[in-house]
Steps between C-alpha positions, in 0.01 A plus 500: 500500500176495698384833631167579656380761528636590158747792534290758322239766577448668840561327832680565830819372339747724681727323752526798735166684502177311555321836457611512138339378181743432217450420133685235308681495270526883497615527863278800576433522875240700694538492875319674782632704791347682794595865543452629856382856571861599575613370161655172619467234230458133595517238227723224644218287635602148595334219687675620815444871452176649374294199394149527646303241304555287193200491271425248231757446225435291191789311346484693174468846656143552385432623855728592791418694817709606800463748784814667639574735787733794557448628854125567533451507122334201338507445122287245321650415163328297228641397163284340234573385147166545321640458148827397337782738601261729688557587866216644704582605853328634808697678773290624789594632842276337762314671787727598788779615271629845612379798299748618240630150420531433127557202271787516257551277195860453392536406134832338407624159381592161641869455591699346213229598250581715197392863514124538449371722219219676685373653174358156422279512811191697593364556849180632656520666840253656744419865444733712710796263481842665501740347248875550501803313365403136560280596794124547528343624822131418523249749639334474841447144617620349172309360204513275198756491223583302186802430280466350155682501166418799286188438292370214715145549631474484879180341626302630794598318818277418796757421767249343738372273223857412399576402860186288531573321173862428592422377851216276373760294310742474792527216750259577782459383859285566804400354833773290657737600218416867548664719238804275470443452126576871454841467658562171322461664157635847565826371649578368153351751258637806683846341480505440125739740327720542194873436486567797275860386443372180334138592413394202711186484713578358846319443826765526774411410855477869588575833338631630830725205575677507165532877438759719667287807434229342715738412789562161343809282463569505124519746213159524333389137468583148614345156472546208736466127437243332719328835565412517131352151487269573792392820323421298189295253700275760662472697174336200333149563634533864386616439143667192347709700253612723786618194693683363195681831455607504864642146483681580174667812640703275730534189284658705223783578743607135525871449447653276233531227765128527576515683831226753573686774690432626847475857370540717194498880510614806306746604769648166615449278200430127522607269783676236293634337816171394659133426449196502731265222621370276218128579499470569127334182374276479807360850455471480120315166522265634766436805280414269214257303714341829611421615146214255436279227636666223294795446268258551211479872577818583691769727356766253385725779372585575863668160500651492150646852525682418823581130473851492350630765738331342803658167410841661456472666840388179669796307360742778589452430871612139473799604288623795708363476853601163646648570844729320742239230583422421135166681533380829351641792697474879466811655347676769302746452214822706478457780244652841437256639756696541830179417690479156343624177664435633848290394798264792435441416135418137583245619756340721239454212260266346761267803479514507879790751513572570869316198646652366825506159330821614331670683787770234546560394139833500318571520127638180345734599213508144364128474439431878474223448754433567866577213740136474614263288290151650512194276484321791329714487185469124461125505561438795269711341226290183537174699480641685199586168333155356563334807348745496210421133433129588484579783258720271287224239486243753382736632233583149373858489632461144635870422539554815704195417714631148571844625593359769728274254680792259550706784649205599717484155653870515589464846657195398702694203637788729596261740674358216705826322580739792544297792636246328728582518871301227671580623849388856424201393291568725201744570218823693566788657316837317489844623596809403301570209733150359440363599840170683541509880525334670799305769312131458417297679234181443300721350228518185715144444373590533129536121450118497518491729196715245315274209599800333665349444842283216619164614642617403849823701471317794350255517787773448758710780346207741512402410854861538615592822321176700496499571872498854645861473622628397155324576170136518606343755728357834398590588237619166361802418283772742604795453265697331778392333823421726792729272705800575278785687670519725194130583490451876534182565297694705239494427126581130436585454868139455598252690284212333316569479125249428225719254301589297810135486608384404152747214456425369849121516462514336156667205668238481774224510240663216311467280808143610577591683819220748451437577868852639534472673162179676606662634817809621315320663209248674727775660711708605199196641322423711805850649492475566126161666531606737778799629307309531174168637624646740757826604334477403129809282556591154369814419695821325411478325834268511800561510874537177695393671820213755511708748704747547213466810281585414139440850363828687569755495219747324726256212548573385145148409394422657163151648486396374157683183416327281246558165664336625819174419323573128559332537843179599324549225243525239775159605630347509152623142450277396791208567267649416158824320436629341179693185590656226283200269550245775430345803669399508863199711598400550862314729738744677735257480788437877483285709270724598210510569128781465251417616149644544151787253504623499141464160330512432128136385513391822673490657846482266799316626809425343839236595752506361854204575727221258585605314184821440308455619143763483228416679175672540164353818362125438513539120520465317831779245555427407862208579731517322834484524879783680685641168621565385144853456370550440128845380400667362185248705303538507120264629235548456125256538213388137536561403865488621857663302779548576869555337835221622726457502876166645610228474761222558248409516129749672271416669172776473237514685170503273197752494213456768235409249230227333708147513368182457702639190675835393637641166617582507871707252698533527877771281647476140391124519435383439143483811281157650442356752258380815676310801370690829503336782692423844363815631673706238311565294815410157631453398862706219649508343845826342612479194731827567682778761523746495213264357239598534133225652286519516121269667249526416130326673212 
């Protein structure tokens, strides 16, 4: 069983209180509360009530910081883990807090944990603290505290230095990207908790959404299918082991028939009747590509750990979800759950829940599917199969790879012949009688993700659908067309969703539609930045009209939902994107920095100003003019290759094994031996856009 972070030592493990540090395996918990001058105690801070600002949070709990509010009182809380099993904390009331307000520490245990023997623990508290039965009230404006096993030396802690050190290792951003990298990382790390009933580390989409005690919809934890795979994808640049653990937490829930369930939770169990959209192989493969600059260095265990279960899930769809038209169709199998085999459960398998696309559907008891065949499922299954074939090939499963590619060809043909509406100029869903359905959504562009479309059809689809009255406009990509009779801007009936935007934009990138991609990512980044930088929110979904308020509870837009960071990820990909053919590096057209992406070779950073610079640690990989685009980039110990488009000379870093000279080939010109500069680069000039350049040690 893969778990990362490892379930031990201090971290913000508790599912209910993000103002609590807990120790594993002992279960000891120390949580903070604000005591008002009248004695009122507030400790139930959630993302909707009391959160003021999320600070940095490392994956392993070495550092975590959060500021919370109770009325006019502001509490800054810092937890650090300066040595094994040692907790050092800082709780300080900030200026503006009413006189007489105090900080209280509540010392107890995690739910489901065995009783904690406090005689095994020692604590240090500020002078003047008032200690009672499991409660410590700090003096004045607060202070520092520690908990450690008896006999363990507690080092001195400089909290400012600890913060600087932790943040220096985090993904960073500035300029056009603003502080989006903060929200990108913290939406994940602040949502990583412990399932105390199973001693399993999990990263649910949101602590609030899955916890009844935080006004959520489940008991104390829940995991969802495609949500988890998107979390794993964006976790990759933070920590590869972290990403692997996130993927595994869902893959280990696969049924005997291979289905990855829609949901599993402590309160409602596992949805054995239905799954969620098949994005597993696509996200795992993209994670793998993102871990290094070539297959020589990438983390192949991401593939090998997941392969068998991803293959089982892929094949399950063709075994269990063939609908009335002989094509893959969302469904729900009859089980002992009274909610199974219903219209609602088939909608939920789509991941689009209350989308107007499914307002008129019926349940077909013969096929156990809805009577509407969605282009999204067929396109996503094709993209999943293509990624799975690439994984199989890398792992040496050649027979599987051949079979998957043969099936891919059949599915692509079906997408083109069955779902394309020539009169409309785009792909459409199919009703049970084979006619085209009236509803339009970004999923009509998913065939581009699967590589099924011709370039002409791809461009025509985009030009037809991405208009202000349909799926374009400001902001772009509402979850259903603005022209739809069921569009009402609420939840899946019109909001902008990270997963939908990601899958759509990935398809546009595949077909080189970068003008449209730039417009979409810029708008979505702006929405993300406002909510993060002004409110410390990473939303479940975002408004599709600027006059809509997504902050009330009734608006159903969770304030810290992990997959909301996909909007930031889309913008980051404009600068650095790992694709099957190699990395793409480009200047976003604005001054921006993106630093500390975690690769196995080191930390990748990009700087876009009057130059485009790509660096791996202290090594320069690319130094070029802002107009330069480097694609299909790969760097191993012996070779560097890239397709370069530039209006001037480009400096490329040489392979690690290169000496004082390197062999350079530009396009079809004869190779030449070139001296390596002091910065370990060589200068090349490309004669035309899209020129292949190779460097060999």
